[in-house]
Backbone as numpy.savetxt, mean C-alpha at the origin, in Angstrom:
# Nx Ny Nz CAx CAy CAz Cx Cy Cz
11.42 -18.55 51.52 11.70 -17.31 50.93 11.78 -17.68 49.43
12.19 -18.57 48.84 12.25 -18.73 47.49 11.11 -18.88 46.65
10.14 -19.41 47.49 8.69 -19.34 47.22 8.13 -18.28 46.76
8.28 -17.18 47.88 7.55 -15.84 47.73 8.48 -15.14 46.64
9.52 -15.43 46.56 10.29 -14.70 45.62 9.73 -15.17 43.94
9.57 -16.29 44.15 8.87 -16.90 42.60 7.48 -16.36 42.46
6.68 -16.21 43.45 5.51 -15.75 43.31 5.61 -14.23 42.80
6.51 -13.54 43.49 6.78 -12.14 42.91 7.16 -12.06 41.49
8.14 -13.05 41.09 8.55 -12.98 39.74 7.45 -13.30 38.98
6.58 -14.36 39.34 5.44 -14.93 38.41 4.17 -13.65 38.15
4.22 -12.88 39.43 3.31 -11.71 39.22 3.79 -10.75 38.53
5.08 -10.17 38.46 5.89 -9.23 37.48 5.50 -9.83 35.79
5.66 -11.15 35.97 5.96 -11.58 34.39 4.35 -11.37 33.86
3.53 -11.80 34.75 1.98 -11.79 34.07 2.02 -10.17 33.84
2.14 -9.30 34.66 1.84 -7.77 34.50 2.53 -7.12 33.23
3.58 -7.73 32.77 4.62 -7.17 31.80 3.72 -8.04 30.57
3.41 -9.36 30.73 2.80 -9.93 29.71 1.48 -9.42 29.38
0.68 -8.73 30.47 -0.44 -8.11 30.14 -0.34 -6.57 29.38
0.59 -5.91 29.84 0.94 -4.68 29.12 1.29 -4.93 27.68
2.32 -5.95 27.36 2.55 -6.14 25.98 1.40 -6.52 25.15
0.39 -7.22 25.79 -0.69 -7.65 25.08 -1.85 -6.49 24.77
-1.61 -5.55 25.80 -2.41 -4.44 25.34 -1.91 -3.63 24.46
-0.68 -3.42 24.53 0.05 -2.68 23.40 -0.24 -3.17 21.95
-0.04 -4.86 21.92 -0.04 -5.12 20.45 -1.78 -4.90 20.14
-2.68 -5.12 21.10 -4.16 -4.93 20.75 -4.26 -3.57 20.08
-3.62 -2.61 20.80 -3.96 -1.12 20.64 -3.10 -1.06 19.11
-2.02 -1.51 18.85 -1.52 -1.20 17.46 -2.14 -1.91 16.21
-2.93 -3.00 16.65 -3.64 -3.59 15.60 -4.98 -3.17 15.43
-5.48 -2.67 16.46 -6.84 -1.89 16.19 -6.43 -0.51 15.45
-5.51 0.13 15.75 -5.09 1.27 14.81 -4.71 1.07 13.49
-4.12 0.07 13.36 -3.19 -0.31 12.19 -4.41 -0.76 10.95
-5.24 -1.51 11.38 -6.22 -2.38 10.47 -7.01 -1.14 9.56
-7.67 -0.23 10.18 -8.36 0.76 9.40 -7.52 1.48 8.43
-6.05 1.64 8.77 -5.20 2.26 8.05 -5.05 1.46 6.96
-4.58 0.25 7.30 -4.48 -0.82 5.99 -5.47 -1.16 5.15
-6.74 -1.00 5.70 -8.04 -0.93 4.61 -8.06 0.40 3.82
-7.83 1.41 4.56 -7.69 2.58 3.69 -6.87 2.53 2.57
-5.88 1.98 2.79 -4.38 2.24 1.88 -4.87 1.14 0.48
-5.34 -0.12 1.21 -5.98 -1.02 0.15 -7.03 -0.24 -0.77
-7.94 0.36 -0.28 -8.96 0.95 -1.09 -8.42 1.79 -2.10
-7.59 2.61 -1.43 -7.09 3.66 -2.33 -6.22 3.09 -3.37
-5.50 1.93 -3.14 -4.75 1.15 -4.18 -5.50 0.83 -5.49
-6.70 0.20 -5.11 -7.81 -0.33 -5.88 -8.35 0.70 -6.80
-8.53 1.93 -6.03 -9.53 3.07 -6.84 -8.30 3.58 -7.82
-7.21 3.81 -7.34 -6.17 4.12 -8.20 -5.92 3.30 -9.44
-5.99 1.78 -9.13 -5.84 0.83 -10.14 -6.94 1.10 -11.38
-8.16 1.06 -10.77 -9.27 1.12 -11.82 -9.20 2.55 -12.79
-9.06 3.54 -11.98 -8.86 4.89 -12.69 -7.65 4.99 -13.71
-6.34 4.38 -13.22 -5.36 4.16 -13.77 -5.58 3.37 -15.37
-6.06 2.43 -15.14 -6.42 1.29 -16.22 -7.32 2.22 -17.27
-8.24 2.65 -16.80 -9.20 3.51 -17.93 -8.44 4.87 -18.70
-7.77 5.47 -17.66 -7.04 6.56 -18.43 -5.90 5.87 -19.24
-5.23 5.04 -18.77 -3.97 4.60 -20.02 -4.53 4.05 -21.16
-5.61 3.36 -21.13 -6.15 2.70 -22.34 -6.90 3.90 -23.20
-7.72 5.02 -22.72 -8.27 5.65 -23.54 -7.45 6.95 -23.81
-6.52 7.44 -23.00 -5.82 8.66 -23.30 -4.68 8.51 -24.50
-4.04 7.22 -23.87 -2.97 6.83 -24.90 -3.12 7.02 -26.32
-4.22 6.40 -26.71 -4.77 6.74 -28.11 -4.94 7.90 -28.64
-5.27 8.95 -27.68 -5.56 10.29 -27.93 -4.27 11.19 -27.91
-3.53 10.79 -26.88 -2.45 11.86 -26.81 -0.80 11.41 -27.48
-0.83 10.01 -27.38 0.76 9.68 -27.71 0.79 10.04 -29.33
-0.08 9.59 -30.16 -0.05 9.97 -31.67 0.25 11.58 -32.00
-0.25 12.20 -30.98 -0.09 13.76 -31.47 1.30 14.01 -30.65
1.88 13.57 -29.70 3.00 13.58 -29.11 4.08 13.30 -29.63
4.17 12.10 -30.32 5.33 11.28 -30.96 4.72 10.69 -32.34
4.28 11.57 -33.33 3.80 11.41 -34.68 5.18 10.38 -35.31
6.43 10.96 -35.15 7.31 10.08 -35.83 7.55 8.80 -35.34
7.39 8.80 -34.05 7.67 7.37 -33.48 6.78 6.44 -33.59
5.31 6.75 -33.90 4.22 6.08 -34.07 4.38 5.55 -35.37
4.54 6.25 -36.38 4.92 6.42 -37.81 5.89 5.16 -38.10
7.04 5.21 -37.43 8.07 4.42 -37.39 7.87 2.97 -36.59
6.77 2.78 -35.95 6.28 1.82 -35.14 7.25 1.61 -33.97
7.72 2.39 -33.54 8.73 2.70 -32.18 7.80 2.77 -30.89
6.45 3.23 -31.11 5.57 3.43 -30.29 4.34 3.20 -30.52
3.55 2.30 -29.86 2.20 1.69 -30.34 1.30 3.09 -30.33
0.40 3.18 -31.30 -0.77 4.24 -31.41 -1.57 3.91 -30.31
-2.03 2.57 -30.16 -3.21 2.22 -29.36 -2.54 1.24 -28.38
-2.74 1.28 -27.18 -2.50 0.50 -26.04 -3.53 -0.83 -25.93
-2.84 -1.89 -25.67 -3.76 -3.01 -25.45 -4.26 -2.91 -24.09
-5.25 -4.00 -23.65 -5.86 -3.78 -22.57 -4.90 -4.38 -21.53
-4.03 -5.23 -22.05 -3.08 -6.27 -21.37 -1.75 -5.11 -20.84
-1.54 -4.29 -21.84 -0.56 -3.21 -21.53 -0.96 -2.18 -20.61
-2.32 -1.83 -20.74 -2.84 -0.72 -19.63 -2.81 -1.52 -18.23
-3.46 -2.58 -18.24 -3.58 -3.48 -17.13 -2.21 -3.38 -16.38
-1.03 -3.76 -17.41 0.43 -3.67 -16.62 0.81 -2.40 -15.98
0.42 -1.36 -16.79 0.78 -0.01 -16.28 -0.05 0.50 -15.18
-1.23 -0.04 -15.25 -2.26 0.45 -14.13 -1.48 -0.39 -12.91
-1.27 -1.67 -12.82 -0.81 -2.16 -11.60 0.55 -1.50 -11.15
1.61 -0.95 -11.86 2.60 -0.31 -11.56 2.22 0.91 -10.89
1.07 1.74 -11.56 0.91 2.93 -10.92 0.16 2.63 -9.52
-0.72 1.71 -9.41 -1.63 1.18 -8.15 -0.49 0.98 -7.17
0.58 0.16 -7.50 1.59 -0.34 -6.44 2.38 0.94 -5.80
2.89 1.68 -6.66 3.48 2.72 -6.44 2.64 3.77 -5.50
1.52 3.80 -5.67 0.52 4.86 -4.97 0.28 4.28 -3.64
0.42 3.00 -3.44 0.56 2.35 -1.93 1.55 2.39 -1.17
2.64 2.84 -1.94 4.00 3.12 -0.93 4.01 4.48 -0.21
3.42 5.43 -0.65 3.55 6.60 0.37 2.76 6.75 1.72
1.45 6.40 1.40 0.86 6.21 2.79 1.17 4.97 3.91
1.96 4.09 3.25 2.27 3.09 4.03 3.28 3.38 4.76
4.38 4.16 3.96 5.52 4.54 4.58 5.64 5.50 5.54
4.55 6.49 5.00 3.95 7.41 6.35 3.57 6.77 7.56
2.88 5.71 7.46 2.05 5.09 8.65 3.25 4.47 9.46
4.24 3.78 8.65 5.28 2.88 9.30 6.24 3.75 9.95
6.59 5.02 9.52 7.69 5.86 10.33 6.75 7.04 11.05
5.54 6.79 11.41 5.01 7.79 12.40 5.70 7.47 13.73
5.89 8.66 14.47 6.38 8.31 15.67 5.34 7.97 16.66
5.50 6.70 17.37 4.36 6.41 18.26 4.99 6.96 19.77
3.91 7.64 20.39 4.32 7.88 21.81 4.81 6.82 22.76
């Protein structure tokens, strides 16, 4: 009797493991394209932000803050490294929203 019960338990364990395996595989196959799309969006946002910060800063900031630029409080021209740091910040922040939406989606 114990042998038959252990066989039934083994079969149940195998069935549960198979269901778990299928669920994990399903979530991975759904998650990978979403993750790739988020990474591509972050990369595109980074490149666009880098160019915009570098070239728009010199055009807009001296007009908006002439006194601050004259006193040296705000740089009239942005270095590539400073533009890079700002672009990284914007790109990382742009990746949060789609990642959070995907993380909190209700799963059936």
